[in-house]
N, CA, C and O atoms as a GROMACS GRO file, in nm:
protein
  612
    1MET      N    1  -3.042 -32.600   5.356
    1MET     CA    2  -3.169 -32.596   5.427
    1MET      C    3  -3.145 -32.631   5.573
    1MET      O    4  -3.066 -32.719   5.607
    2LYS      N    5  -3.216 -32.558   5.659
    2LYS     CA    6  -3.214 -32.589   5.802
    2LYS      C    7  -3.357 -32.599   5.852
    2LYS      O    8  -3.446 -32.525   5.811
    3ILE      N    9  -3.376 -32.694   5.943
    3ILE     CA   10  -3.503 -32.712   6.010
    3ILE      C   11  -3.482 -32.676   6.156
    3ILE      O   12  -3.396 -32.732   6.223
    4PHE      N   13  -3.560 -32.582   6.206
    4PHE     CA   14  -3.557 -32.541   6.346
    4PHE      C   15  -3.678 -32.606   6.412
    4PHE      O   16  -3.791 -32.556   6.401
    5LEU      N   17  -3.653 -32.716   6.479
    5LEU     CA   18  -3.759 -32.797   6.539
    5LEU      C   19  -3.771 -32.758   6.686
    5LEU      O   20  -3.674 -32.767   6.761
    6VAL      N   21  -3.890 -32.715   6.728
    6VAL     CA   22  -3.912 -32.666   6.863
    6VAL      C   23  -4.018 -32.751   6.932
    6VAL      O   24  -4.126 -32.775   6.877
    7ARG      N   25  -3.986 -32.795   7.052
    7ARG     CA   26  -4.090 -32.855   7.136
    7ARG      C   27  -4.160 -32.739   7.206
    7ARG      O   28  -4.094 -32.648   7.256
    8HIS      N   29  -4.291 -32.740   7.211
    8HIS     CA   30  -4.366 -32.632   7.275
    8HIS      C   31  -4.315 -32.605   7.415
    8HIS      O   32  -4.256 -32.692   7.479
    9ALA      N   33  -4.337 -32.483   7.463
    9ALA     CA   34  -4.298 -32.446   7.599
    9ALA      C   35  -4.387 -32.518   7.701
    9ALA      O   36  -4.489 -32.576   7.666
   10LYS      N   37  -4.346 -32.512   7.827
   10LYS     CA   38  -4.414 -32.581   7.937
   10LYS      C   39  -4.561 -32.538   7.943
   10LYS      O   40  -4.593 -32.420   7.942
   11SER      N   41  -4.648 -32.637   7.950
   11SER     CA   42  -4.792 -32.608   7.956
   11SER      C   43  -4.843 -32.613   8.099
   11SER      O   44  -4.779 -32.667   8.189
   12SER      N   45  -4.960 -32.554   8.116
   12SER     CA   46  -5.024 -32.547   8.247
   12SER      C   47  -5.119 -32.665   8.266
   12SER      O   48  -5.189 -32.706   8.173
   13TRP      N   49  -5.120 -32.716   8.387
   13TRP     CA   50  -5.213 -32.821   8.425
   13TRP      C   51  -5.311 -32.769   8.531
   13TRP      O   52  -5.374 -32.847   8.601
   14ASN      N   53  -5.322 -32.636   8.542
   14ASN     CA   54  -5.409 -32.576   8.645
   14ASN      C   55  -5.555 -32.615   8.630
   14ASN      O   56  -5.625 -32.633   8.730
   15ASN      N   57  -5.603 -32.627   8.508
   15ASN     CA   58  -5.742 -32.664   8.484
   15ASN      C   59  -5.746 -32.807   8.431
   15ASN      O   60  -5.727 -32.829   8.311
   16ILE      N   61  -5.770 -32.903   8.518
   16ILE     CA   62  -5.767 -33.043   8.477
   16ILE      C   63  -5.886 -33.080   8.388
   16ILE      O   64  -5.890 -33.189   8.331
   17ASN      N   65  -5.984 -32.990   8.377
   17ASN     CA   66  -6.100 -33.018   8.294
   17ASN      C   67  -6.078 -32.982   8.147
   17ASN      O   68  -6.161 -33.015   8.062
   18LEU      N   69  -5.967 -32.913   8.117
   18LEU     CA   70  -5.939 -32.877   7.978
   18LEU      C   71  -5.895 -32.999   7.899
   18LEU      O   72  -5.821 -33.083   7.949
   19ASP      N   73  -5.940 -33.006   7.777
   19ASP     CA   74  -5.891 -33.106   7.684
   19ASP      C   75  -5.742 -33.080   7.661
   19ASP      O   76  -5.699 -32.964   7.661
   20ASP      N   77  -5.663 -33.184   7.642
   20ASP     CA   78  -5.518 -33.169   7.622
   20ASP      C   79  -5.485 -33.069   7.512
   20ASP      O   80  -5.391 -32.990   7.527
   21HIS      N   81  -5.559 -33.071   7.404
   21HIS     CA   82  -5.537 -32.982   7.290
   21HIS      C   83  -5.554 -32.835   7.329
   21HIS      O   84  -5.496 -32.747   7.265
   22GLU      N   85  -5.631 -32.807   7.433
   22GLU     CA   86  -5.666 -32.671   7.473
   22GLU      C   87  -5.579 -32.615   7.586
   22GLU      O   88  -5.598 -32.500   7.627
   23ARG      N   89  -5.485 -32.694   7.638
   23ARG     CA   90  -5.405 -32.646   7.751
   23ARG      C   91  -5.314 -32.530   7.710
   23ARG      O   92  -5.245 -32.538   7.608
   24PRO      N   93  -5.314 -32.422   7.789
   24PRO     CA   94  -5.228 -32.306   7.759
   24PRO      C   95  -5.089 -32.324   7.821
   24PRO      O   96  -5.061 -32.425   7.886
   25LEU      N   97  -5.003 -32.226   7.799
   25LEU     CA   98  -4.871 -32.227   7.860
   25LEU      C   99  -4.879 -32.189   8.008
   25LEU      O  100  -4.969 -32.116   8.049
   26SER      N  101  -4.786 -32.240   8.084
   26SER     CA  102  -4.771 -32.201   8.224
   26SER      C  103  -4.688 -32.072   8.230
   26SER      O  104  -4.636 -32.026   8.128
   27LYS      N  105  -4.678 -32.014   8.349
   27LYS     CA  106  -4.594 -31.895   8.365
   27LYS      C  107  -4.450 -31.926   8.326
   27LYS      O  108  -4.385 -31.846   8.259
   28ARG      N  109  -4.400 -32.041   8.369
   28ARG     CA  110  -4.263 -32.080   8.333
   28ARG      C  111  -4.251 -32.097   8.182
   28ARG      O  112  -4.150 -32.058   8.123
   29GLY      N  113  -4.351 -32.155   8.120
   29GLY     CA  114  -4.350 -32.172   7.975
   29GLY      C  115  -4.340 -32.040   7.902
   29GLY      O  116  -4.268 -32.027   7.803
   30ILE      N  117  -4.413 -31.941   7.951
   30ILE     CA  118  -4.408 -31.808   7.890
   30ILE      C  119  -4.269 -31.748   7.903
   30ILE      O  120  -4.214 -31.696   7.806
   31SER      N  121  -4.212 -31.754   8.022
   31SER     CA  122  -4.078 -31.695   8.041
   31SER      C  123  -3.972 -31.772   7.963
   31SER      O  124  -3.878 -31.712   7.911
   32ASP      N  125  -3.986 -31.904   7.954
   32ASP     CA  126  -3.891 -31.984   7.876
   32ASP      C  127  -3.898 -31.949   7.727
   32ASP      O  128  -3.794 -31.938   7.661
   33ALA      N  129  -4.018 -31.932   7.675
   33ALA     CA  130  -4.034 -31.898   7.533
   33ALA      C  131  -3.975 -31.760   7.503
   33ALA      O  132  -3.917 -31.739   7.397
   34ILE      N  133  -3.991 -31.667   7.595
   34ILE     CA  134  -3.933 -31.533   7.576
   34ILE      C  135  -3.780 -31.542   7.574
   34ILE      O  136  -3.715 -31.474   7.494
   35LEU      N  137  -3.723 -31.625   7.660
   35LEU     CA  138  -3.578 -31.644   7.662
   35LEU      C  139  -3.530 -31.709   7.531
   35LEU      O  140  -3.428 -31.668   7.477
   36MET      N  141  -3.603 -31.808   7.482
   36MET     CA  142  -3.566 -31.873   7.356
   36MET      C  143  -3.580 -31.775   7.239
   36MET      O  144  -3.502 -31.781   7.144
   37ARG      N  145  -3.678 -31.685   7.245
   37ARG     CA  146  -3.692 -31.583   7.140
   37ARG      C  147  -3.566 -31.498   7.131
   37ARG      O  148  -3.518 -31.469   7.021
   38LYS      N  149  -3.511 -31.459   7.246
   38LYS     CA  150  -3.387 -31.380   7.246
   38LYS      C  151  -3.274 -31.456   7.178
   38LYS      O  152  -3.194 -31.397   7.105
   39TYR      N  153  -3.268 -31.586   7.202
   39TYR     CA  154  -3.166 -31.668   7.137
   39TYR      C  155  -3.188 -31.669   6.986
   39TYR      O  156  -3.094 -31.652   6.908
   40LEU      N  157  -3.313 -31.690   6.944
   40LEU     CA  158  -3.345 -31.694   6.800
   40LEU      C  159  -3.313 -31.562   6.732
   40LEU      O  160  -3.263 -31.560   6.619
   41ILE      N  161  -3.341 -31.452   6.798
   41ILE     CA  162  -3.310 -31.321   6.742
   41ILE      C  163  -3.161 -31.311   6.714
   41ILE      O  164  -3.120 -31.257   6.611
   42GLY      N  165  -3.079 -31.363   6.806
   42GLY     CA  166  -2.935 -31.361   6.788
   42GLY      C  167  -2.887 -31.444   6.669
   42GLY      O  168  -2.780 -31.417   6.614
   43LEU      N  169  -2.965 -31.542   6.628
   43LEU     CA  170  -2.929 -31.624   6.512
   43LEU      C  171  -2.955 -31.551   6.380
   43LEU      O  172  -2.897 -31.585   6.277
   44ASN      N  173  -3.043 -31.452   6.384
   44ASN     CA  174  -3.075 -31.371   6.266
   44ASN      C  175  -3.114 -31.459   6.146
   44ASN      O  176  -3.060 -31.444   6.036
   45VAL      N  177  -3.209 -31.548   6.168
   45VAL     CA  178  -3.253 -31.640   6.063
   45VAL      C  179  -3.391 -31.598   6.013
   45VAL      O  180  -3.476 -31.554   6.090
   46ASN      N  181  -3.412 -31.615   5.884
   46ASN     CA  182  -3.543 -31.591   5.824
   46ASN      C  183  -3.603 -31.726   5.786
   46ASN      O  184  -3.534 -31.814   5.736
   47PHE      N  185  -3.732 -31.740   5.812
   47PHE     CA  186  -3.800 -31.865   5.783
   47PHE      C  187  -3.887 -31.851   5.660
   47PHE      O  188  -3.965 -31.756   5.647
   48GLU      N  189  -3.874 -31.947   5.570
   48GLU     CA  190  -3.960 -31.954   5.453
   48GLU      C  191  -4.103 -31.984   5.497
   48GLU      O  192  -4.200 -31.927   5.447
   49LYS      N  193  -4.112 -32.076   5.592
   49LYS     CA  194  -4.243 -32.118   5.639
   49LYS      C  195  -4.230 -32.167   5.783
   49LYS      O  196  -4.125 -32.219   5.823
   50ILE      N  197  -4.336 -32.148   5.859
   50ILE     CA  198  -4.344 -32.201   5.995
   50ILE      C  199  -4.463 -32.295   6.000
   50ILE      O  200  -4.576 -32.259   5.966
   51LEU      N  201  -4.435 -32.418   6.042
   51LEU     CA  202  -4.540 -32.519   6.058
   51LEU      C  203  -4.559 -32.542   6.207
   51LEU      O  204  -4.464 -32.572   6.279
   52CYS      N  205  -4.682 -32.528   6.252
   52CYS     CA  206  -4.711 -32.532   6.395
   52CYS      C  207  -4.830 -32.623   6.422
   52CYS      O  208  -4.930 -32.618   6.351
   53SER      N  209  -4.817 -32.705   6.524
   53SER     CA  210  -4.930 -32.786   6.569
   53SER      C  211  -5.049 -32.694   6.598
   53SER      O  212  -5.032 -32.577   6.631
   54SER      N  213  -5.166 -32.748   6.587
   54SER     CA  214  -5.288 -32.670   6.608
   54SER      C  215  -5.326 -32.653   6.756
   54SER      O  216  -5.426 -32.590   6.786
   55SER      N  217  -5.247 -32.708   6.847
   55SER     CA  218  -5.281 -32.697   6.990
   55SER      C  219  -5.259 -32.555   7.042
   55SER      O  220  -5.181 -32.478   6.985
   56VAL      N  221  -5.329 -32.521   7.148
   56VAL     CA  222  -5.318 -32.387   7.208
   56VAL      C  223  -5.175 -32.360   7.252
   56VAL      O  224  -5.122 -32.252   7.226
   57ARG      N  225  -5.110 -32.457   7.319
   57ARG     CA  226  -4.976 -32.432   7.373
   57ARG      C  227  -4.871 -32.413   7.264
   57ARG      O  228  -4.776 -32.337   7.284
   58THR      N  229  -4.885 -32.481   7.150
   58THR     CA  230  -4.789 -32.460   7.042
   58THR      C  231  -4.811 -32.324   6.976
   58THR      O  232  -4.715 -32.256   6.941
   59LYS      N  233  -4.937 -32.285   6.960
   59LYS     CA  234  -4.965 -32.152   6.903
   59LYS      C  235  -4.912 -32.042   6.994
   59LYS      O  236  -4.855 -31.944   6.946
   60GLN      N  237  -4.930 -32.058   7.125
   60GLN     CA  238  -4.879 -31.958   7.219
   60GLN      C  239  -4.726 -31.955   7.218
   60GLN      O  240  -4.665 -31.848   7.227
   61THR      N  241  -4.664 -32.072   7.207
   61THR     CA  242  -4.518 -32.077   7.198
   61THR      C  243  -4.471 -32.001   7.074
   61THR      O  244  -4.378 -31.921   7.081
   62LEU      N  245  -4.536 -32.025   6.962
   62LEU     CA  246  -4.500 -31.955   6.838
   62LEU      C  247  -4.516 -31.804   6.854
   62LEU      O  248  -4.428 -31.729   6.814
   63ASP      N  249  -4.627 -31.760   6.911
   63ASP     CA  250  -4.651 -31.617   6.933
   63ASP      C  251  -4.537 -31.552   7.011
   63ASP      O  252  -4.499 -31.439   6.983
   64LEU      N  253  -4.484 -31.624   7.109
   64LEU     CA  254  -4.377 -31.569   7.192
   64LEU      C  255  -4.240 -31.582   7.127
   64LEU      O  256  -4.151 -31.502   7.156
   65LEU      N  257  -4.220 -31.680   7.040
   65LEU     CA  258  -4.090 -31.699   6.975
   65LEU      C  259  -4.064 -31.602   6.861
   65LEU      O  260  -3.950 -31.559   6.840
   66ILE      N  261  -4.167 -31.568   6.790
   66ILE     CA  262  -4.150 -31.486   6.670
   66ILE      C  263  -4.202 -31.345   6.698
   66ILE      O  264  -4.320 -31.326   6.728
   67ASP      N  265  -4.112 -31.248   6.686
   67ASP     CA  266  -4.143 -31.108   6.717
   67ASP      C  267  -4.258 -31.051   6.635
   67ASP      O  268  -4.354 -30.998   6.691
   68ASN      N  269  -4.249 -31.062   6.504
   68ASN     CA  270  -4.347 -30.998   6.416
   68ASN      C  271  -4.436 -31.102   6.349
   68ASN      O  272  -4.443 -31.111   6.226
   69ILE      N  273  -4.503 -31.180   6.431
   69ILE     CA  274  -4.583 -31.290   6.378
   69ILE      C  275  -4.696 -31.242   6.286
   69ILE      O  276  -4.733 -31.312   6.192
   70ASP      N  277  -4.749 -31.123   6.312
   70ASP     CA  278  -4.857 -31.071   6.228
   70ASP      C  279  -4.809 -31.043   6.087
   70ASP      O  280  -4.889 -31.038   5.994
   71GLN      N  281  -4.678 -31.023   6.070
   71GLN     CA  282  -4.623 -30.991   5.939
   71GLN      C  283  -4.568 -31.113   5.868
   71GLN      O  284  -4.511 -31.101   5.759
   72CYS      N  285  -4.582 -31.230   5.925
   72CYS     CA  286  -4.530 -31.354   5.867
   72CYS      C  287  -4.641 -31.425   5.791
   72CYS      O  288  -4.737 -31.472   5.851
   73ASP      N  289  -4.627 -31.432   5.658
   73ASP     CA  290  -4.730 -31.494   5.575
   73ASP      C  291  -4.719 -31.646   5.570
   73ASP      O  292  -4.816 -31.713   5.534
   74GLY      N  293  -4.604 -31.701   5.605
   74GLY     CA  294  -4.580 -31.843   5.585
   74GLY      C  295  -4.608 -31.929   5.706
   74GLY      O  296  -4.530 -32.020   5.734
   75ILE      N  297  -4.716 -31.904   5.779
   75ILE     CA  298  -4.747 -31.987   5.897
   75ILE      C  299  -4.863 -32.080   5.863
   75ILE      O  300  -4.966 -32.038   5.810
   76GLN      N  301  -4.844 -32.208   5.895
   76GLN     CA  302  -4.951 -32.306   5.878
   76GLN      C  303  -4.971 -32.378   6.010
   76GLN      O  304  -4.875 -32.427   6.070
   77TYR      N  305  -5.095 -32.385   6.054
   77TYR     CA  306  -5.131 -32.460   6.175
   77TYR      C  307  -5.185 -32.594   6.130
   77TYR      O  308  -5.287 -32.600   6.060
   78LEU      N  309  -5.117 -32.701   6.169
   78LEU     CA  310  -5.149 -32.834   6.117
   78LEU      C  311  -5.192 -32.930   6.228
   78LEU      O  312  -5.119 -32.950   6.325
   79ASP      N  313  -5.310 -32.988   6.212
   79ASP     CA  314  -5.357 -33.089   6.307
   79ASP      C  315  -5.263 -33.208   6.310
   79ASP      O  316  -5.246 -33.271   6.415
   80GLU      N  317  -5.201 -33.240   6.196
   80GLU     CA  318  -5.114 -33.358   6.192
   80GLU      C  319  -4.984 -33.342   6.273
   80GLU      O  320  -4.914 -33.440   6.296
   81LEU      N  321  -4.953 -33.220   6.316
   81LEU     CA  322  -4.837 -33.199   6.404
   81LEU      C  323  -4.872 -33.218   6.551
   81LEU      O  324  -4.783 -33.226   6.636
   82TYR      N  325  -5.001 -33.227   6.582
   82TYR     CA  326  -5.043 -33.250   6.720
   82TYR      C  327  -5.009 -33.396   6.754
   82TYR      O  328  -5.072 -33.488   6.704
   83HIS      N  329  -4.910 -33.414   6.839
   83HIS     CA  330  -4.859 -33.546   6.878
   83HIS      C  331  -4.812 -33.630   6.760
   83HIS      O  332  -4.833 -33.751   6.756
   84ALA      N  333  -4.750 -33.564   6.662
   84ALA     CA  334  -4.695 -33.635   6.546
   84ALA      C  335  -4.583 -33.728   6.590
   84ALA      O  336  -4.503 -33.694   6.678
   85SER      N  337  -4.577 -33.844   6.530
   85SER     CA  338  -4.469 -33.939   6.556
   85SER      C  339  -4.342 -33.892   6.485
   85SER      O  340  -4.346 -33.800   6.404
   86ALA      N  341  -4.232 -33.957   6.516
   86ALA     CA  342  -4.106 -33.927   6.448
   86ALA      C  343  -4.120 -33.952   6.298
   86ALA      O  344  -4.072 -33.873   6.217
   87ASP      N  345  -4.187 -34.060   6.260
   87ASP     CA  346  -4.206 -34.090   6.118
   87ASP      C  347  -4.292 -33.984   6.050
   87ASP      O  348  -4.264 -33.946   5.936
   88GLN      N  349  -4.395 -33.935   6.118
   88GLN     CA  350  -4.478 -33.829   6.061
   88GLN      C  351  -4.397 -33.700   6.044
   88GLN      O  352  -4.410 -33.630   5.944
   89LEU      N  353  -4.314 -33.669   6.144
   89LEU     CA  354  -4.229 -33.550   6.134
   89LEU      C  355  -4.131 -33.563   6.017
   89LEU      O  356  -4.109 -33.466   5.944
   90LYS      N  357  -4.073 -33.681   5.999
   90LYS     CA  358  -3.981 -33.704   5.887
   90LYS      C  359  -4.052 -33.680   5.754
   90LYS      O  360  -3.996 -33.616   5.664
   91LYS      N  361  -4.173 -33.731   5.741
   91LYS     CA  362  -4.249 -33.713   5.616
   91LYS      C  363  -4.275 -33.565   5.589
   91LYS      O  364  -4.261 -33.518   5.476
   92ILE      N  365  -4.312 -33.492   5.692
   92ILE     CA  366  -4.338 -33.348   5.677
   92ILE      C  367  -4.210 -33.277   5.635
   92ILE      O  368  -4.212 -33.194   5.545
   93ILE      N  369  -4.099 -33.309   5.700
   93ILE     CA  370  -3.970 -33.247   5.667
   93ILE      C  371  -3.928 -33.281   5.525
   93ILE      O  372  -3.878 -33.195   5.452
   94ASN      N  373  -3.947 -33.405   5.485
   94ASN     CA  374  -3.906 -33.447   5.350
   94ASN      C  375  -3.986 -33.380   5.239
   94ASN      O  376  -3.943 -33.379   5.124
   95ASN      N  377  -4.100 -33.323   5.271
   95ASN     CA  378  -4.182 -33.253   5.171
   95ASN      C  379  -4.148 -33.105   5.159
   95ASN      O  380  -4.213 -33.033   5.082
   96LEU      N  381  -4.050 -33.058   5.234
   96LEU     CA  382  -4.012 -32.917   5.229
   96LEU      C  383  -3.906 -32.893   5.121
   96LEU      O  384  -3.831 -32.984   5.086
   97SER      N  385  -3.900 -32.770   5.069
   97SER     CA  386  -3.799 -32.734   4.970
   97SER      C  387  -3.660 -32.744   5.029
   97SER      O  388  -3.640 -32.721   5.148
   98ASP      N  389  -3.564 -32.778   4.945
   98ASP     CA  390  -3.428 -32.801   4.993
   98ASP      C  391  -3.347 -32.676   5.024
   98ASP      O  392  -3.244 -32.685   5.091
   99ASP      N  393  -3.389 -32.562   4.978
   99ASP     CA  394  -3.302 -32.445   4.987
   99ASP      C  395  -3.353 -32.336   5.082
   99ASP      O  396  -3.312 -32.220   5.070
  100LYS      N  397  -3.440 -32.369   5.172
  100LYS     CA  398  -3.500 -32.270   5.262
  100LYS      C  399  -3.483 -32.311   5.408
  100LYS      O  400  -3.444 -32.424   5.437
  101ASN      N  401  -3.514 -32.217   5.498
  101ASN     CA  402  -3.516 -32.245   5.642
  101ASN      C  403  -3.660 -32.255   5.690
  101ASN      O  404  -3.745 -32.176   5.648
  102TYR      N  405  -3.686 -32.351   5.776
  102TYR     CA  406  -3.821 -32.374   5.827
  102TYR      C  407  -3.818 -32.390   5.978
  102TYR      O  408  -3.719 -32.436   6.036
  103MET      N  409  -3.928 -32.353   6.042
  103MET     CA  410  -3.949 -32.380   6.183
  103MET      C  411  -4.069 -32.474   6.194
  103MET      O  412  -4.170 -32.455   6.126
  104ILE      N  413  -4.056 -32.574   6.280
  104ILE     CA  414  -4.166 -32.665   6.309
  104ILE      C  415  -4.182 -32.669   6.460
  104ILE      O  416  -4.086 -32.694   6.533
  105ILE      N  417  -4.305 -32.645   6.508
  105ILE     CA  418  -4.333 -32.648   6.651
  105ILE      C  419  -4.431 -32.762   6.676
  105ILE      O  420  -4.541 -32.765   6.621
  106SER      N  421  -4.388 -32.857   6.760
  106SER     CA  422  -4.468 -32.977   6.781
  106SER      C  423  -4.452 -33.027   6.924
  106SER      O  424  -4.424 -32.949   7.015
  107HIS      N  425  -4.468 -33.158   6.943
  107HIS     CA  426  -4.481 -33.219   7.074
  107HIS      C  427  -4.390 -33.341   7.089
  107HIS      O  428  -4.333 -33.391   6.992
  108ASN      N  429  -4.379 -33.385   7.214
  108ASN     CA  430  -4.320 -33.514   7.243
  108ASN      C  431  -4.430 -33.618   7.240
  108ASN      O  432  -4.546 -33.582   7.259
  109PRO      N  433  -4.401 -33.743   7.217
  109PRO     CA  434  -4.268 -33.803   7.207
  109PRO      C  435  -4.206 -33.792   7.068
  109PRO      O  436  -4.090 -33.830   7.050
  110GLY      N  437  -4.279 -33.741   6.969
  110GLY     CA  438  -4.229 -33.737   6.832
  110GLY      C  439  -4.097 -33.664   6.817
  110GLY      O  440  -4.006 -33.713   6.749
  111ILE      N  441  -4.084 -33.547   6.880
  111ILE     CA  442  -3.960 -33.470   6.866
  111ILE      C  443  -3.843 -33.547   6.928
  111ILE      O  444  -3.738 -33.561   6.866
  112THR      N  445  -3.860 -33.596   7.049
  112THR     CA  446  -3.752 -33.671   7.113
  112THR      C  447  -3.714 -33.794   7.031
  112THR      O  448  -3.596 -33.821   7.011
  113ASN      N  449  -3.811 -33.867   6.982
  113ASN     CA  450  -3.782 -33.986   6.903
  113ASN      C  451  -3.709 -33.951   6.774
  113ASN      O  452  -3.617 -34.023   6.733
  114LEU      N  453  -3.748 -33.842   6.710
  114LEU     CA  454  -3.680 -33.800   6.587
  114LEU      C  455  -3.536 -33.759   6.616
  114LEU      O  456  -3.445 -33.802   6.545
  115ILE      N  457  -3.514 -33.679   6.717
  115ILE     CA  458  -3.379 -33.631   6.748
  115ILE      C  459  -3.291 -33.747   6.794
  115ILE      O  460  -3.172 -33.750   6.763
  116ASN      N  461  -3.348 -33.842   6.867
  116ASN     CA  462  -3.270 -33.958   6.911
  116ASN      C  463  -3.235 -34.052   6.795
  116ASN      O  464  -3.144 -34.133   6.808
  117PHE      N  465  -3.306 -34.042   6.684
  117PHE     CA  466  -3.269 -34.113   6.562
  117PHE      C  467  -3.131 -34.065   6.515
  117PHE      O  468  -3.052 -34.144   6.464
  118PHE      N  469  -3.104 -33.936   6.531
  118PHE     CA  470  -2.976 -33.878   6.489
  118PHE      C  471  -2.867 -33.899   6.595
  118PHE      O  472  -2.751 -33.920   6.561
  119ASP      N  473  -2.906 -33.893   6.723
  119ASP     CA  474  -2.809 -33.907   6.832
  119ASP      C  475  -2.882 -33.957   6.956
  119ASP      O  476  -2.944 -33.880   7.028
  120ALA      N  477  -2.874 -34.087   6.979
  120ALA     CA  478  -2.948 -34.150   7.089
  120ALA      C  479  -2.899 -34.105   7.226
  120ALA      O  480  -2.970 -34.122   7.325
  121SER      N  481  -2.780 -34.048   7.234
  121SER     CA  482  -2.726 -34.004   7.363
  121SER      C  483  -2.795 -33.878   7.416
  121SER      O  484  -2.776 -33.842   7.532
  122ILE      N  485  -2.873 -33.811   7.333
  122ILE     CA  486  -2.937 -33.685   7.374
  122ILE      C  487  -3.048 -33.709   7.475
  122ILE      O  488  -3.065 -33.630   7.568
  123GLY      N  489  -3.123 -33.815   7.458
  123GLY     CA  490  -3.232 -33.843   7.552
  123GLY      C  491  -3.351 -33.752   7.529
  123GLY      O  492  -3.378 -33.711   7.416
  124ASN      N  493  -3.423 -33.721   7.637
  124ASN     CA  494  -3.547 -33.644   7.628
  124ASN      C  495  -3.520 -33.500   7.583
  124ASN      O  496  -3.427 -33.434   7.629
  125ILE      N  497  -3.605 -33.452   7.494
  125ILE     CA  498  -3.601 -33.312   7.452
  125ILE      C  499  -3.697 -33.236   7.544
  125ILE      O  500  -3.818 -33.258   7.540
  126ALA      N  501  -3.642 -33.148   7.625
  126ALA     CA  502  -3.721 -33.072   7.722
  126ALA      C  503  -3.812 -32.971   7.653
  126ALA      O  504  -3.792 -32.937   7.536
  127THR      N  505  -3.912 -32.924   7.725
  127THR     CA  506  -4.002 -32.823   7.670
  127THR      C  507  -3.922 -32.699   7.630
  127THR      O  508  -3.825 -32.661   7.696
  128CYS      N  509  -3.965 -32.638   7.522
  128CYS     CA  510  -3.908 -32.516   7.465
  128CYS      C  511  -3.765 -32.532   7.414
  128CYS      O  512  -3.694 -32.433   7.394
  129SER      N  513  -3.722 -32.656   7.395
  129SER     CA  514  -3.590 -32.679   7.336
  129SER      C  515  -3.596 -32.655   7.186
  129SER      O  516  -3.698 -32.676   7.121
  130LEU      N  517  -3.483 -32.612   7.132
  130LEU     CA  518  -3.467 -32.587   6.989
  130LEU      C  519  -3.366 -32.687   6.934
  130LEU      O  520  -3.253 -32.694   6.982
  131CYS      N  521  -3.407 -32.763   6.835
  131CYS     CA  522  -3.319 -32.861   6.770
  131CYS      C  523  -3.300 -32.815   6.626
  131CYS      O  524  -3.397 -32.792   6.554
  132ILE      N  525  -3.175 -32.803   6.585
  132ILE     CA  526  -3.146 -32.754   6.450
  132ILE      C  527  -3.092 -32.868   6.366
  132ILE      O  528  -2.988 -32.927   6.398
  133LEU      N  529  -3.163 -32.898   6.259
  133LEU     CA  530  -3.122 -32.998   6.161
  133LEU      C  531  -3.076 -32.924   6.036
  133LEU      O  532  -3.141 -32.829   5.992
  134SER      N  533  -2.966 -32.968   5.979
  134SER     CA  534  -2.921 -32.910   5.852
  134SER      C  535  -2.910 -33.020   5.749
  134SER      O  536  -2.889 -33.137   5.782
  135MET      N  537  -2.926 -32.982   5.624
  135MET     CA  538  -2.920 -33.078   5.515
  135MET      C  539  -2.775 -33.091   5.470
  135MET      O  540  -2.711 -32.992   5.433
  136SER      N  541  -2.726 -33.213   5.472
  136SER     CA  542  -2.594 -33.238   5.414
  136SER      C  543  -2.618 -33.274   5.267
  136SER      O  544  -2.726 -33.247   5.214
  137GLN      N  545  -2.522 -33.332   5.203
  137GLN     CA  546  -2.539 -33.364   5.061
  137GLN      C  547  -2.648 -33.468   5.037
  137GLN      O  548  -2.715 -33.465   4.934
  138THR      N  549  -2.666 -33.558   5.132
  138THR     CA  550  -2.762 -33.666   5.108
  138THR      C  551  -2.867 -33.683   5.216
  138THR      O  552  -2.968 -33.750   5.194
  139ASP      N  553  -2.845 -33.625   5.334
  139ASP     CA  554  -2.938 -33.649   5.444
  139ASP      C  555  -2.930 -33.535   5.545
  139ASP      O  556  -2.848 -33.444   5.531
  140TYR      N  557  -3.016 -33.542   5.645
  140TYR     CA  558  -3.016 -33.442   5.751
  140TYR      C  559  -2.912 -33.477   5.856
  140TYR      O  560  -2.882 -33.594   5.881
  141VAL      N  561  -2.858 -33.372   5.918
  141VAL     CA  562  -2.759 -33.387   6.025
  141VAL      C  563  -2.808 -33.303   6.142
  141VAL      O  564  -2.854 -33.190   6.123
  142LEU      N  565  -2.799 -33.358   6.263
  142LEU     CA  566  -2.834 -33.281   6.382
  142LEU      C  567  -2.719 -33.186   6.411
  142LEU      O  568  -2.609 -33.228   6.446
  143GLU      N  569  -2.747 -33.058   6.396
  143GLU     CA  570  -2.645 -32.955   6.415
  143GLU      C  571  -2.631 -32.918   6.562
  143GLU      O  572  -2.519 -32.908   6.614
  144SER      N  573  -2.744 -32.898   6.629
  144SER     CA  574  -2.738 -32.861   6.771
  144SER      C  575  -2.874 -32.877   6.838
  144SER      O  576  -2.978 -32.879   6.773
  145VAL      N  577  -2.868 -32.889   6.970
  145VAL     CA  578  -2.987 -32.888   7.055
  145VAL      C  579  -2.964 -32.782   7.160
  145VAL      O  580  -2.867 -32.789   7.237
  146ILE      N  581  -3.052 -32.682   7.164
  146ILE     CA  582  -3.041 -32.572   7.259
  146ILE      C  583  -3.154 -32.586   7.359
  146ILE      O  584  -3.272 -32.584   7.322
  147LYS      N  585  -3.118 -32.601   7.486
  147LYS     CA  586  -3.217 -32.614   7.593
  147LYS      C  587  -3.226 -32.483   7.669
  147LYS      O  588  -3.124 -32.416   7.690
  148VAL      N  589  -3.344 -32.447   7.711
  148VAL     CA  590  -3.365 -32.322   7.784
  148VAL      C  591  -3.278 -32.318   7.910
  148VAL      O  592  -3.222 -32.214   7.943
  149LYS      N  593  -3.265 -32.430   7.979
  149LYS     CA  594  -3.185 -32.429   8.102
  149LYS      C  595  -3.040 -32.389   8.073
  149LYS      O  596  -2.976 -32.330   8.160
  150ASP      N  597  -2.988 -32.420   7.954
  150ASP     CA  598  -2.853 -32.379   7.918
  150ASP      C  599  -2.846 -32.229   7.888
  150ASP      O  600  -2.740 -32.168   7.904
  151LEU      N  601  -2.956 -32.171   7.845
  151LEU     CA  602  -2.959 -32.026   7.818
  151LEU      C  603  -2.968 -31.946   7.947
  151LEU      O  604  -2.938 -31.826   7.948
  152LYS      N  605  -3.010 -32.010   8.056
  152LYS     CA  606  -3.024 -31.941   8.184
  152LYS      C  607  -2.892 -31.931   8.258
  152LYS      O  608  -2.883 -31.861   8.359
  153LYS      N  609  -2.790 -31.999   8.211
  153LYS     CA  610  -2.660 -32.000   8.280
  153LYS      C  611  -2.585 -31.870   8.261
  153LYS      O  612  -2.474 -31.854   8.312
   0.00000   0.00000   0.00000
């Protein structure tokens, strides 16, 4: 089993009157998500299920990451992923089947705190970063962290 944990792409602060939950992606966020989609396509991975925060920016990130989203039956938009803590993310991950691949799109600080549990030297998880966790015999292992800035090189 692999978990593809994504922090939403960069959001816009152009309209300060919007509720945080309603903030859309910025232009940079859109271009970053498109670049990360190209990377994901190269991985050629199929997801059993995609769990996505209910916020506008996470939904937009998902729309840009997954090519044929209309044909994907396994998408769930979850309020509990909106600013989920590392412990909440762990609980959600622990309830998934052991033999499938999943994508989870959520927010900081939960994602950074969870990834730093595996490797504290990583520090902050930037927007639109992809963190891949794989299941070893007894626990999860951080396989890789892919940052958009590294894909631009």
